C-alpha positions in Angstrom: -9.7 1.9 18.8 -10.8 3.5 15.3 -10.7 7.1 15.5 -10.6 10.2 13.2 -7.2 9.7 12.5 -7.3 5.9 11.5 -5.6 5.3 8.2 -6.9 2.5 6.0 -5.6 -0.3 3.8 -7.7 -3.4 2.3 -7.4 -6.0 -0.1 -9.4 -6.0 -3.2 -10.4 -9.1 -5.3 -13.2 -11.2 -5.9 -13.5 -13.5 -4.5 -11.9 -12.0 -1.1 -14.0 -13.4 2.0 -11.2 -16.1 1.8 -8.0 -14.0 2.6 -5.6 -14.1 5.3 -4.9 -10.9 4.8 -6.8 -8.8 7.3 -5.7 -11.3 9.8 -2.1 -10.7 8.9 -1.9 -6.9 8.7 -4.3 -6.1 11.5 -2.0 -8.2 13.8 1.1 -6.5 12.8 -0.3 -3.1 13.1 -1.6 -3.7 16.5 2.1 -5.0 17.6 3.6 -2.1 16.1 1.3 0.7 17.5 -0.2 1.8 14.5 -3.2 3.9 13.7 -3.8 1.7 10.7 -6.9 -0.7 10.1 -6.8 -3.4 7.4 -10.2 -4.5 5.1 -11.3 -6.6 2.8 -13.4 -5.5 -0.2 -15.2 -7.5 -2.6 -14.6 -6.1 -6.0 -16.2 -7.5 -8.9 -14.1 -8.6 -12.3 -13.5 -5.6 -14.6 -14.4 -2.9 -11.6 -10.3 -2.6 -10.4 -10.2 0.8 -12.0 -13.4 1.9 -10.2 -11.8 0.7 -7.0 -8.6 2.7 -7.4 -10.9 5.8 -8.3 -12.2 5.1 -4.7 -8.7 4.9 -3.5 -8.0 8.4 -4.0 -11.5 10.0 -2.9 -11.7 8.0 0.1 -7.9 8.5 0.8 -7.3 4.8 1.4 -3.6 4.5 1.9 -2.6 1.1 0.7 -4.4 -1.7 -1.0 -3.4 -5.2 -1.5 -4.7 -6.7 -4.8 -5.7 -10.4 -5.6 -7.3 -11.9 -8.6 -8.7 -11.4 -10.9 -7.1 -7.5 -10.5 -3.5 -7.4 -10.9 -3.0 -6.8 -14.4 -5.9 -4.2 -14.8 -4.3 -2.5 -11.7 -0.8 -2.4 -12.9 -2.6 -0.7 -16.3 -4.0 1.6 -14.4 -1.9 3.3 -12.0 0.5 6.0 -12.2 3.8 4.7 -11.7 5.2 1.0 -11.4 8.2 -0.5 -9.3 10.5 -2.5 -11.7 9.2 -5.7 -11.0 5.5 -5.0 -11.4 6.7 -3.3 -14.6 8.2 -6.4 -15.9 5.3 -8.5 -14.9 3.0 -6.1 -16.1 0.8 -7.1 -12.8 0.7 -5.3 -9.4 -0.3 -6.7 -5.9 0.2 -3.5 -4.0 -0.9 0.0 -4.4 0.3 2.7 -2.6 -1.3 6.0 -2.4 1.8 8.9 -2.4 1.7 12.3 -0.7 1.3 14.0 -4.6 -1.8 12.1 -5.0 -0.3 9.5 -7.2 -0.7 5.7 -7.5 2.3 3.5 -7.2 2.0 0.1 -8.5 4.4 -2.7 -6.8 4.7 -6.4 -6.8 6.2 -8.1 -3.4 5.4 -11.6 -4.6 8.6 -12.3 -5.9 10.4 -10.8 -3.5 8.2 -12.2 -0.6 8.7 -15.5 -1.9 12.8 -14.9 -2.0 12.7 -13.6 1.6 11.1 -16.7 3.0 14.0 -18.6 1.2 16.6 -16.4 3.1 14.6 -16.6 6.6 14.7 -20.6 5.8 18.5 -19.9 5.7 18.4 -20.5 1.6 20.4 -18.5 -0.6 19.6 -18.7 -4.4 22.5 -16.8 -5.8 24.0 -19.6 -7.8 21.5 -21.9 -7.8 19.9 -24.0 -10.6 16.1 -23.7 -10.1 13.2 -25.7 -11.5 9.7 -23.7 -11.7 6.9 -25.9 -11.8 4.2 -23.8 -13.5 3.9 -20.7 -15.6 0.9 -18.5 -14.5 1.4 -15.4 -12.0 3.0 -17.1 -9.4 5.4 -18.8 -11.1 6.4 -15.5 -13.6 6.9 -13.4 -9.8 8.8 -16.1 -8.3 11.0 -16.6 -11.6 11.2 -12.4 -11.9 12.8 -12.3 -8.3 15.0 -15.4 -8.4 16.9 -14.2 -11.3 17.2 -10.7 -9.6 18.4 -12.7 -6.7 21.5 -14.3 -8.7 20.0 -17.5 -9.7 22.5 -19.1 -12.0 19.6 -21.1 -14.2 15.9 -21.6 -14.1 14.1 -24.0 -15.8 10.4 -23.3 -16.1 8.4 -26.9 -16.4 4.5 -26.5 -17.6 2.1 -28.5 -19.5 2.0 -25.6 -22.1 5.6 -25.2 -24.0 4.4 -22.0 -25.0 3.5 -20.3 -21.9 6.6 -22.2 -20.3 8.6 -19.9 -23.0 7.0 -16.7 -22.3 7.6 -17.3 -18.2 11.3 -18.2 -18.8 11.9 -15.3 -21.0 11.7 -13.2 -17.7 15.0 -14.8 -16.8 16.6 -13.8 -20.2 19.4 -16.1 -21.0 19.5 -17.9 -17.6 15.7 -19.2 -18.4 14.3 -22.1 -20.4 11.7 -24.9 -20.7 12.4 -27.4 -18.5 11.5 -31.0 -18.1 11.9 -33.8 -16.0 15.3 -34.0 -15.9 15.9 -30.3 -14.7 13.5 -31.1 -11.6 16.0 -33.9 -10.1 19.4 -32.3 -10.9 17.9 -28.6 -9.8 19.6 -27.2 -6.4 15.8 -25.4 -5.8 12.6 -27.1 -7.0 9.6 -24.5 -6.7 5.8 -25.5 -7.0 4.2 -22.1 -8.1 0.9 -23.8 -9.1 -2.0 -24.1 -6.8 -1.9 -27.9 -7.1 -2.0 -29.4 -3.6 -4.3 -26.5 -2.3 -6.8 -28.4 0.0 -6.0 -32.0 -1.9 -3.4 -34.8 -1.7 -2.4 -34.1 -5.4 1.3 -33.3 -6.4 2.8 -30.9 -9.3 5.3 -33.8 -10.3 6.5 -37.4 -10.2 7.8 -37.4 -6.5 10.6 -39.9 -7.6 12.2 -37.0 -9.3 13.2 -35.1 -6.0 16.1 -36.2 -4.0 18.4 -35.6 -0.7 20.0 -32.2 -0.7 17.7 -30.2 -2.5 15.6 -27.3 -1.4 12.1 -27.8 -2.2 9.5 -25.0 -1.8 5.6 -24.4 -2.4 3.6 -21.4 -2.8 0.4 -23.4 -1.3 -0.1 -22.6 2.2 -3.6 -24.6 2.8 -2.7 -27.2 3.8 0.3 -25.7 5.6 2.6 -28.7 4.9 1.4 -30.0 1.6 1.9 -33.8 0.2 4.6 -32.2 -2.3 6.6 -31.3 1.0 6.1 -34.1 2.8 7.0 -36.3 0.2 10.4 -34.0 -0.6 11.0 -34.2 3.4 10.9 -37.9 3.6 13.4 -38.0 0.6 16.1 -35.8 2.3 15.0 -32.5 1.0 14.9 -28.9 2.7 11.5 -27.8 2.5 10.3 -24.3 2.8 6.4 -23.6 3.2 4.1 -21.3 1.3 3.1 -19.4 4.2 6.5 -17.7 4.5 5.8 -16.2 0.9 2.4 -14.8 1.7 3.6 -13.2 5.3 7.2 -12.1 3.9 5.3 -10.3 0.8 2.5 -8.8 3.7 5.9 -7.6 5.6 6.9 -5.6 2.1 3.6 -4.2 1.8 3.2 -2.5 5.2 6.7 -1.1 4.6 5.4 0.5 1.6 2.6 2.1 3.2 3.7 3.1 6.6 7.5 3.0 6.2 7.5 0.9 9.2 9.3 -2.4 9.1 6.3 -4.9 10.9 7.3 -8.3 12.6 7.1 -11.2 10.3 6.8 -13.3 13.5 3.6 -11.8 14.6 2.4 -12.0 11.0 3.0 -15.7 11.1 1.7 -16.6 14.3 -1.6 -14.6 13.1 -2.0 -16.8 9.8 -1.4 -19.9 12.0 -3.9 -19.4 14.0 -6.2 -18.6 11.7 -5.7 -21.5 9.6 -6.2 -23.7 12.5 -9.3 -21.9 13.6 -10.7 -22.3 10.3 -9.6 -26.3 10.3 -11.4 -26.7 13.5 -14.5 -24.9 12.0 -14.8 -27.8 9.3 -14.2 -30.8 11.8 
């Protein structure tokens, strides 16, 4: 029941109608007995600053930020957490009691949390990250903060790989095929495999004993993860990252930790419902 005291959080992006965030967050609000509701707002490219002004005027307590607004939001908020500052990108905004807007980046920490949830500790691991875009940079930053021994960035553009690897300092480098084979942890941080059977690298580079993770969650088990599992690797799907970064968002907004299992179940049901409508 929405009342005059109900607090509002929302996701802004373009496009945004496909977002799983309303389903995930509203399920957790209901489960936690919180008088909160979560909506999705289509915000045109270039209009993120206007959305932040509206957040202040309307008292919107929290925002999730998706493409193409993460960089613009980071530049416009009043304060940034260390990860958002390093990345110059924010996926979360909190309206603080003093009226200031605080920008956070929960994507990378959410990815690391999904590893922990799967029983994987990246501390001391050699990592190969496939890709050098926004998701890859968030993963690299978080893995560095979590103690990864070395992070090789494998990308078609060496210049972009070099920029991304710099987030890991002396522990980062531009990588290649050999780094994928020798890595303890291989992460697909590209969109390759989303809704397709494409894979981000030569599958023969994967081996038994590795941990192979994907940031793609549609399909839940990508062709990349299926091939890695067949080769004896431990696999971590992309839905874990989506859920865990949302857990961190709700903690920032409400001060209460939501139940990740409730959020994941809601997301899985929504994905199943969407797949059924396409049959």
